[in-house]
C-alpha positions, 0 to 999 in steps of 0.5 A, spaced: 041 377 326 045 379 332 051 384 330 053 385 337 054 378 340 055 380 347 054 387 351 057 388 358 055 394 361 056 398 355 062 395 352 060 391 346 063 386 342 061 385 335 059 379 332 063 380 325 070 381 329 069 376 333 067 371 328 074 373 324 078 372 330 075 365 332 077 363 324 084 366 325 086 362 331 082 356 328 086 356 322 093 358 325 092 352 330 091 347 325 096 350 320 102 350 325 100 343 327 101 341 320 106 345 318 110 342 324 109 335 322 112 337 315 118 339 319 116 347 318 118 351 324 111 353 327 113 360 330 114 362 323 107 359 321 104 364 326 108 370 324 106 368 317 099 368 319 099 375 323 102 378 317 096 375 313 091 377 317 093 384 318 094 385 310 088 381 309 083 386 313 087 392 310 086 389 303 079 387 304 077 393 307 080 397 301 077 393 296 070 393 299 070 401 300 073 403 293 068 397 289 062 396 293 058 402 291 059 405 298 065 410 297 060 416 296 056 414 302 062 414 307 064 421 304 057 423 306 057 420 313 063 425 314 059 431 310 052 430 311 049 423 313 042 426 311 044 424 304 046 416 306 041 412 303 038 408 310 038 401 307 038 398 314 032 401 316 025 398 315 021 404 317 019 410 312 016 415 317 018 418 324 017 423 329 022 421 333 029 418 333 027 412 337 022 410 332 028 409 327 032 403 330 039 402 331 042 409 332 039 412 326 036 419 327 029 422 324 029 428 319 023 431 320 024 435 314 024 429 309 017 427 310 015 430 303 021 427 300 019 420 302 012 421 300 014 423 293 018 416 292 025 420 292 027 418 298 027 411 302 026 413 309 026 419 314 031 416 318 039 417 316 045 415 320 049 419 325 055 423 322 062 419 322 068 421 319 071 414 321 066 409 318 070 407 312 075 404 317 071 401 322 072 394 319 069 391 325 062 393 323 062 389 316 064 391 309 070 386 308 071 383 301 074 377 301 078 377 295 081 384 297 084 380 302 087 375 298 090 380 293 094 383 299 095 378 303 098 373 298 104 377 295 105 379 302 106 372 304 110 370 298 115 376 300 115 374 307 117 366 306 122 368 301 126 372 306 125 367 311 127 361 306 121 357 308 118 352 303 113 357 299 109 351 295 109 347 301 107 352 306 101 354 301 099 347 301 099 347 308 095 353 309 090 352 304 084 348 307 085 352 314 084 358 310 077 355 308 076 353 315 077 361 317 073 363 311 067 359 314 067 363 321 068 369 317 061 367 313 058 366 320 060 373 322 057 376 316 050 372 317 050 375 324 052 382 322 046 381 317 051 383 311 052 379 304 045 377 303 042 374 297 036 375 293 028 374 295 026 367 295 020 364 298 024 358 299 024 354 306 031 357 306 029 364 307 031 369 312 028 376 313 034 380 314 034 387 317 031 393 313 028 388 308 020 386 308 021 379 304 025 373 306 032 372 302 037 367 300 042 366 306 048 366 302 053 367 308 050 360 310 051 357 303 058 359 303 059 357 310 057 350 308 061 350 302 068 352 305 067 347 311 066 342 306 072 344 302 076 344 308 074 337 310 075 335 303 082 338 302 085 336 309 081 329 311 079 326 304 084 328 299 090 325 303 086 318 303 084 319 296 091 320 294 094 315 298 101 318 298 102 319 290 103 326 290 109 329 294 108 335 299 110 342 295 107 340 289 101 346 290 096 341 289 092 342 295 093 350 294 091 350 286 085 345 288 082 350 293 083 356 289 079 353 283 074 350 287 073 356 291 073 361 285 068 357 281 063 356 287 064 364 288 062 365 281 056 361 282 054 364 289 054 371 286 049 370 282 044 369 288 047 375 292 043 382 292 047 386 297 050 393 295 057 391 291 061 393 286 060 390 278 062 391 271 057 390 267 053 383 268 059 380 273 060 383 280 067 385 282 068 378 286 066 374 279 071 378 275 076 376 280 074 369 280 076 368 273 084 369 274 084 365 281 080 359 277 086 359 271 091 360 276 088 354 281 087 350 274 094 351 272 097 349 279 093 343 279 096 341 272 103 343 274 103 338 280 100 333 276 105 334 270 111 334 275 109 328 279 109 324 272 115 326 271 118 324 278 115 318 277 118 316 270 125 319 273 124 314 278 123 308 274 
């Protein structure tokens, strides 16, 4: 893992934030080019992309803080960081801070608690009252960004009189490309990992003693595949049979990604929110899949109706 991509004389460049920005620029570049080919103002697409990025990061961080089981840790980081479970360290006993790794500290008085099994490690993270807003260190929930960014985008497009469904189709595939970059950031950061495995795909993540599924890379491959399908293969398969603005591409993106997210969550084993047997993301995926399938059915129905009217 490489949480810090570059280090210039103490000025660190986080890998997670860097990958998010690469994904954003790549997605906006492609979306703008595709939109301009359809006669849509490319500057408006860039403005829309910036708005969605800001709202997306805000929503993704809010959902992560509120539902991923870390809210209590963020409170303790500000009040007494010794109460935070040090999941990122594989060191149980220590005598100096240096032995703990990262920037962790050594709590010499915790030895008995560790020996008794009531505490994972003598190491603990330093206090940080601003930890909850430091999204560049990891801790963004994709669906949180979607839930806040989509309504904001819809309002923006309505005010600017932009063709909403056409823009949704244009931005669907680039969004998957951006997600692929984001998942690479997750992998480099060592978050969003999967459960234990003995397969050849297993990866040893910081703070763990056994290989785990690199679910970030699984999702990266899926997101790239979905991008290629939606932007390059689907137009060839349709051969111009569907008019732009039916939201077919957007609907396929929502439904296919939603189905994949439900499945990949069964392999995930990182701390995150859940309700009963389903994770927060699986629960959100259910209406996302339903909306996507409805949009696809609607697009097919409208296209058939238009074909009949043209006869």
